[in-house]
Biotite code that builds the C-alpha atoms (Angstrom):
import biotite.structure as struc

atoms = struc.array([
    struc.Atom([12.717, -55.726, -74.307], chain_id="A", res_id=1, res_name="ALA", atom_name="CA", element="C"),
    struc.Atom([13.147, -54.453, -77.843], chain_id="A", res_id=2, res_name="LYS", atom_name="CA", element="C"),
    struc.Atom([15.807, -51.865, -78.585], chain_id="A", res_id=3, res_name="TRP", atom_name="CA", element="C"),
    struc.Atom([14.839, -48.422, -79.700], chain_id="A", res_id=4, res_name="GLY", atom_name="CA", element="C"),
    struc.Atom([13.081, -45.465, -78.156], chain_id="A", res_id=5, res_name="VAL", atom_name="CA", element="C"),
    struc.Atom([11.196, -47.384, -75.555], chain_id="A", res_id=6, res_name="ILE", atom_name="CA", element="C"),
    struc.Atom([12.707, -45.945, -72.435], chain_id="A", res_id=7, res_name="GLY", atom_name="CA", element="C"),
    struc.Atom([13.672, -42.522, -71.174], chain_id="A", res_id=8, res_name="LYS", atom_name="CA", element="C"),
    struc.Atom([16.377, -41.169, -73.524], chain_id="A", res_id=9, res_name="GLU", atom_name="CA", element="C"),
    struc.Atom([17.593, -42.937, -76.663], chain_id="A", res_id=10, res_name="PRO", atom_name="CA", element="C"),
    struc.Atom([21.263, -43.733, -77.122], chain_id="A", res_id=11, res_name="GLY", atom_name="CA", element="C"),
    struc.Atom([22.179, -44.162, -73.479], chain_id="A", res_id=12, res_name="GLN", atom_name="CA", element="C"),
    struc.Atom([23.394, -47.679, -74.123], chain_id="A", res_id=13, res_name="PHE", atom_name="CA", element="C"),
    struc.Atom([25.236, -49.406, -76.969], chain_id="A", res_id=14, res_name="LYS", atom_name="CA", element="C"),
    struc.Atom([24.586, -52.934, -78.137], chain_id="A", res_id=15, res_name="ASP", atom_name="CA", element="C"),
    struc.Atom([27.458, -55.223, -79.256], chain_id="A", res_id=16, res_name="PRO", atom_name="CA", element="C"),
    struc.Atom([27.013, -53.846, -82.821], chain_id="A", res_id=17, res_name="ALA", atom_name="CA", element="C"),
    struc.Atom([27.471, -50.284, -81.600], chain_id="A", res_id=18, res_name="GLY", atom_name="CA", element="C"),
    struc.Atom([23.867, -49.257, -82.179], chain_id="A", res_id=19, res_name="VAL", atom_name="CA", element="C"),
    struc.Atom([22.510, -46.558, -79.845], chain_id="A", res_id=20, res_name="GLY", atom_name="CA", element="C"),
    struc.Atom([20.010, -48.051, -77.467], chain_id="A", res_id=21, res_name="LEU", atom_name="CA", element="C"),
    struc.Atom([17.451, -46.518, -75.166], chain_id="A", res_id=22, res_name="SER", atom_name="CA", element="C"),
    struc.Atom([16.906, -47.090, -71.472], chain_id="A", res_id=23, res_name="TRP", atom_name="CA", element="C"),
    struc.Atom([14.475, -49.946, -70.859], chain_id="A", res_id=24, res_name="GLU", atom_name="CA", element="C"),
    struc.Atom([11.383, -49.487, -68.776], chain_id="A", res_id=25, res_name="PRO", atom_name="CA", element="C"),
    struc.Atom([11.166, -51.471, -65.523], chain_id="A", res_id=26, res_name="ASP", atom_name="CA", element="C"),
    struc.Atom([8.472, -53.735, -67.024], chain_id="A", res_id=27, res_name="TRP", atom_name="CA", element="C"),
    struc.Atom([10.525, -54.665, -70.080], chain_id="A", res_id=28, res_name="ALA", atom_name="CA", element="C"),
    struc.Atom([11.643, -58.336, -70.228], chain_id="A", res_id=29, res_name="PRO", atom_name="CA", element="C"),
    struc.Atom([15.348, -58.905, -70.184], chain_id="A", res_id=30, res_name="ALA", atom_name="CA", element="C"),
    struc.Atom([16.933, -59.934, -73.470], chain_id="A", res_id=31, res_name="GLU", atom_name="CA", element="C"),
    struc.Atom([20.619, -60.234, -74.370], chain_id="A", res_id=32, res_name="ASP", atom_name="CA", element="C"),
])
């Protein structure tokens, strides 16, 4: 899944670079 406002609320997760990430929808493919 691509990071960004694609899920429920943005900024709930942080990637290794410290960027605010959104929740991912159940159908989103997993990417590291």
